[in-house]
C-alpha positions, -999 to 999 in steps of 0.1 A, spaced: -883 91 -716 -874 75 -749 -854 106 -759 -834 104 -727 -827 67 -731 -816 73 -767 -791 100 -756 -779 78 -727 -773 49 -751 -754 73 -774 -732 84 -745 -723 49 -734 -716 39 -770 -693 68 -774 -675 59 -741 -670 24 -755 -656 37 -788 -633 61 -770 -621 32 -748 -631 51 -716 -649 20 -704 -616 2 -706 -589 26 -696 -607 43 -667 -613 10 -647 -577 0 -654 -562 32 -642 -584 33 -610 -577 -3 -603 -539 2 -605 -542 32 -583 -564 14 -558 -544 -18 -554 -511 0 -551 -521 10 -516 -524 -24 -499 -495 -39 -519 -471 -10 -511 -482 -10 -475 -475 -48 -472 -441 -46 -489 -430 -12 -474 -402 -27 -452 -387 -45 -482 -390 -14 -503 -373 8 -477 -346 -19 -472 -338 -20 -509 -340 18 -515 -322 31 -483 -285 31 -475 -289 15 -441 -259 3 -420 -253 -34 -417 -275 -50 -391 -302 -23 -391 -337 -36 -388 -367 -18 -402 -398 -22 -380 -430 -6 -392 -463 -11 -374 -486 -33 -394 -516 -13 -404 -551 -26 -399 -573 -35 -429 -594 -5 -422 -564 18 -423 -553 4 -456 -587 9 -472 -589 44 -457 -555 50 -474 -569 38 -507 -598 62 -504 -574 90 -495 -553 82 -526 -585 82 -547 -594 115 -531 -563 132 -545 -551 116 -577 -585 100 -583 -604 133 -582 -581 147 -610 -588 115 -630 -625 119 -626 -624 155 -638 -601 147 -668 -624 119 -679 -656 141 -679 -642 175 -689 -648 171 -726 -683 156 -725 -700 189 -736 -671 209 -749 -661 184 -776 -696 182 -790 -700 220 -789 -667 226 -807 -673 199 -833 -708 210 -842 -724 178 -830 -743 196 -803 -761 217 -829 -773 186 -846 -785 170 -814 -803 201 -802 -819 206 -836 -840 176 -828 -868 175 -802 -844 173 -773 -848 193 -741 -818 208 -723 -825 188 -692 -826 155 -711 -792 163 -727 -776 172 -694 -792 143 -676 -779 118 -701 -744 132 -697 -747 130 -660 -761 95 -658 -738 81 -684 -707 95 -667 -720 85 -633 -723 49 -644 -688 49 -659 -672 65 -629 -690 45 -602 -684 12 -620 -647 20 -624 -645 30 -587 -663 -1 -576 -639 -23 -596 -608 -5 -583 -620 -3 -547 -632 -39 -548 -598 -51 -558 -582 -31 -530 -607 -47 -506 -597 -81 -519 -560 -75 -515 -564 -59 -481 -583 -89 -468 -556 -112 -484 -526 -93 -469 -540 -78 -437 -567 -85 -412 -602 -86 -428 -627 -58 -430 -664 -65 -427 -682 -64 -460 -708 -41 -444 -682 -15 -436 -666 -18 -471 -700 -14 -488 -710 16 -466 -677 34 -472 -680 27 -509 -715 43 -510 -705 73 -490 -674 81 -510 -695 78 -542 -711 111 -530 -678 129 -536 -674 113 -570 -709 124 -581 -703 159 -567 -671 162 -587 -689 150 -618 -717 176 -613 -692 204 -609 -673 193 -640 -705 193 -661 -712 228 -649 -678 238 -661 -684 222 -694 -715 245 -698 -697 276 -688 -665 273 -708 -657 264 -744 -621 252 -738 -613 218 -723 -584 233 -704 -607 259 -688 -632 233 -678 -605 212 -662 -588 241 -644 -620 256 -631 -634 222 -619 -602 212 -602 -599 246 -586 -634 244 -573 -633 209 -558 -598 216 -544 -611 248 -527 -640 230 -512 -618 202 -499 -593 228 -485 -621 247 -467 -634 215 -453 -599 208 -438 -593 243 -425 -628 249 -411 -641 215 -400 -664 231 -374 -683 252 -400 -679 229 -430 -694 197 -416 -720 197 -443 -694 198 -471 -693 169 -496 -655 169 -491 -662 153 -457 -674 121 -474 -638 107 -472 -636 114 -435 -670 98 -428 -661 67 -449 -627 63 -432 -643 68 -398 -669 41 -405 -642 17 -417 -624 21 -384 -652 22 -359 -684 11 -376 -701 43 -364 -710 74 -384 -698 109 -373 -722 135 -358 -724 156 -390 -730 126 -413 -767 133 -418 -761 169 -426 -733 160 -450 -755 136 -469 -785 160 -471 -766 191 -482 -744 171 -506 -775 158 -524 -793 191 -523 -762 209 -536 -758 185 -565 -795 191 -574 -790 228 -573 -759 227 -594 -777 204 -619 -806 228 -622 -781 257 -627 -763 237 -654 -795 231 -673 -805 268 -669 -771 280 -682 -772 255 -710 -806 268 -722 -793 304 -722 -771 296 -752 -790 308 -783 -768 287 -806 -751 255 -795 
């Protein structure tokens, strides 16, 4: 346990030195709060940007607070997913290419401890950044639109975190398989995009997919009720992450030299 905590502390310290603990929350916060602010000022934006005839009036239905927060999650589901991958893709590759990994593994460190420290450290950074950004979006949504219950906000935050953790797990697997940062990013983005696309094209057969976390979170924001396949999605998402984690450790151990 002490070895794992030492590795975890090392990861968090490196994240601080690399300024990841600073720039990632800022980027996600800007991305998240842009949704309620742009939704509120959309008529003025269109009025200033469009060449409308004199006397024309722009009337856009005012979205509910739940719709605005769902839009924030949707935005984080596209641009945010790419940011999650880009922030994690070099976790293993940089240490392998620089030779630091050989120094770490020369000590009494097990493969599962190394991978687990990477996963936990990045999970803390990603989730804290997401909570800050989504929390600011919740604040501005309640300020500019009708309020959303704290219970619904917290539940949607927790469910969407499943997709973030799944993206993290896939990216760490890519870092084990490939030695180039570009290959890790490309393979990870292609994998999560394919899973998300299959979930959209075949909703009847992909109800268990982690990509449905966004749909369940948005649905609960609007109605306060979980969908029929919510339990299956949670169970298979967690099980799939565990399987991918075990596979990552197995593949990592197969390298004779790090």
